[in-house]
C-alpha positions in Angstrom: 182.4 43.1 58.3 179.0 42.1 56.9 178.5 38.6 58.5 175.3 37.9 56.5 177.1 38.7 53.3 180.0 36.4 54.2 177.6 33.6 55.0 175.7 34.1 51.8 179.0 33.9 49.8 179.9 30.6 51.5 176.5 29.1 50.9 176.6 30.1 47.2 180.1 28.7 46.8 179.1 25.4 48.4 176.1 25.2 46.2 178.2 25.8 43.0 180.8 23.2 44.0 178.1 20.6 44.6 176.4 21.4 41.4 179.6 21.2 39.3 180.8 18.0 41.0 177.5 16.3 40.4 177.6 17.5 36.8 181.1 16.0 36.4 179.9 12.6 37.7 176.6 12.4 35.8 177.0 14.4 32.6 177.0 12.5 29.2 177.9 14.2 25.9 175.1 15.1 23.6 175.1 14.7 19.8 173.8 18.3 19.4 176.1 20.0 22.0 179.8 20.0 22.6 181.4 19.5 26.0 182.5 23.1 25.9 179.0 24.3 25.5 177.6 21.9 28.1 180.1 23.1 30.7 179.6 26.7 29.9 175.8 26.4 30.1 176.1 24.5 33.4 178.2 27.2 35.0 175.9 30.0 33.8 172.9 28.0 35.2 174.4 27.2 38.6 175.5 30.8 39.2 172.2 32.3 37.8 174.1 34.0 35.1 176.6 35.8 37.3 179.6 33.9 36.1 180.8 33.4 32.5 183.6 31.6 30.7 185.7 33.6 28.3 187.7 31.4 26.0 191.0 32.0 24.3 191.7 34.3 22.5 190.6 36.7 25.3 190.1 40.4 24.4 189.3 43.5 26.4 186.0 43.7 24.6 184.9 40.5 26.3 184.8 42.2 29.7 181.0 42.6 29.9 179.1 42.6 33.2 182.2 41.3 35.0 184.6 43.1 37.3 187.0 40.2 38.2 188.7 37.7 35.9 190.6 34.6 36.9 192.8 32.5 34.7 191.5 29.0 34.0 194.6 26.9 33.7 195.4 23.2 34.2 199.2 22.9 34.4 200.5 24.2 31.0 197.1 24.4 29.4 195.2 27.7 29.6 191.6 27.4 28.6 190.6 31.0 29.1 189.3 33.2 32.0 186.5 33.1 34.5 184.5 36.3 34.8 182.5 37.1 37.9 179.7 39.7 38.2 180.3 42.6 40.7 180.1 41.4 44.3 179.4 37.8 43.4 181.5 35.4 45.6 183.4 38.4 46.8 184.5 37.7 50.4 186.7 39.6 52.8 187.6 36.4 54.8 187.9 34.1 51.8 189.4 36.2 49.0 190.7 33.1 47.1 187.2 31.8 46.2 187.2 33.2 42.7 190.5 31.6 41.9 189.3 28.3 43.5 186.3 28.5 41.2 188.6 28.9 38.2 190.7 26.0 39.3 187.6 23.8 39.7 186.6 24.8 36.1 190.1 23.8 34.9 189.8 20.4 36.5 186.3 20.0 34.9 187.6 20.9 31.5 190.6 18.7 31.7 188.5 15.8 32.8 186.2 16.4 29.8 189.1 16.5 27.4 190.5 13.2 28.8 187.1 11.5 28.4 186.9 12.6 24.8 190.4 11.6 24.0 189.9 8.1 25.4 186.6 7.8 23.7 188.0 8.7 20.2 191.1 6.6 20.7 189.3 3.5 21.9 186.5 3.8 19.3 189.0 2.1 16.8 189.4 -1.0 18.9 187.8 -4.2 17.8 184.7 -4.7 20.0 184.9 -7.6 22.4 182.4 -10.4 22.2 179.9 -10.8 25.0 181.4 -12.8 27.9 185.0 -12.4 26.7 187.3 -12.3 29.8 190.4 -10.1 29.2 191.2 -9.5 32.8 192.4 -13.0 33.6 196.0 -12.6 32.4 198.9 -14.8 33.4 201.5 -13.2 35.6 204.0 -12.9 32.7 201.3 -11.5 30.4 200.6 -8.8 33.0 204.3 -8.1 33.4 204.6 -7.7 29.6 201.5 -5.5 29.5 203.0 -3.2 32.2 206.2 -3.0 30.1 204.2 -2.1 27.0 202.4 0.7 29.0 205.8 2.0 30.1 207.0 2.0 26.4 209.6 -0.7 26.9 211.0 -2.7 24.1 211.2 -6.5 24.1 214.9 -6.3 24.9 214.3 -4.0 27.9 211.5 -6.2 29.2 213.8 -9.2 28.7 216.4 -7.6 30.9 214.1 -6.5 33.6 212.1 -9.7 33.8 215.1 -12.0 33.4 213.8 -13.9 30.4 214.8 -14.3 26.8 213.6 -11.7 24.2 212.0 -14.5 22.2 210.0 -15.4 25.3 208.9 -11.8 25.8 207.8 -11.8 22.1 205.7 -14.9 22.7 204.0 -13.5 25.7 203.3 -10.3 23.7 201.7 -12.3 20.9 199.5 -14.2 23.4 198.6 -10.9 25.1 197.6 -9.2 21.9 195.4 -12.3 21.0 193.9 -12.2 24.5 193.1 -8.5 24.3 192.0 -8.6 20.7 194.5 -5.9 19.7 197.4 -5.5 17.3 199.8 -3.0 18.9 201.2 -1.8 22.2 199.0 1.4 22.0 195.8 -0.6 21.5 196.8 -2.9 24.3 197.2 0.1 26.6 193.8 1.4 25.5 192.1 -1.9 26.1 193.8 -2.1 29.5 192.4 1.3 30.4 188.9 0.8 29.1 188.6 -2.6 30.8 190.5 -1.4 33.9 192.9 -4.4 33.8 195.4 -2.3 35.6 194.6 0.1 38.5 195.9 3.2 36.8 196.0 5.1 40.1 198.9 2.8 41.0 200.0 2.3 37.4 203.6 2.4 36.3 205.2 5.6 35.1 206.7 5.9 31.6 210.4 5.9 31.0 210.3 9.7 30.4 208.6 10.2 33.7 211.1 7.9 35.4 213.9 10.0 34.0 212.3 13.2 35.2 211.9 11.8 38.7 215.6 10.7 38.8 216.9 14.0 37.5 214.7 16.0 40.0 215.7 13.8 42.9 212.3 12.2 43.6 
């Protein structure tokens, strides 16, 4: 085993991870460049041109200057393949590094897609006036907001909260006015952009609840 080579691989892999994580935290979209191009250029830059992204549809003719290809997939979404130059990040002790690299790329691409989706969806919201406080909701308004996020109807919220449907409707109207929105979807978007709810502990939707029950979670 070539110890020096193994150490070099680990150092290169650590450098690539740090570079891509910093890029994820600091990058902002450019008017003249898509997220896809920015991510692709960043990967080429941090690997000194020894790694390339090959997007779908992928053909045999794309296999230029690379001897290993790893699928870039986030759950059911396949973005393409990661191609590595001969011997780059090839380790006897850590053979999974190329696939770990592809997995990191998948997370980066998925994160970029989510940012773009939220940006485009929220761009249609009415801008809030300076100093408007939308986070100071009453307990019932917050309960109704959580119900809207979960996709519940007024009748379903009425049953779960133990109040009349007309009362739920009244809270919904007050909530829309407070958030400066006109629909449940807009209310959820405002909630996300203003971080009114901690989404890491947020409620699951009805379809997610059903999947968890059916799978025994």
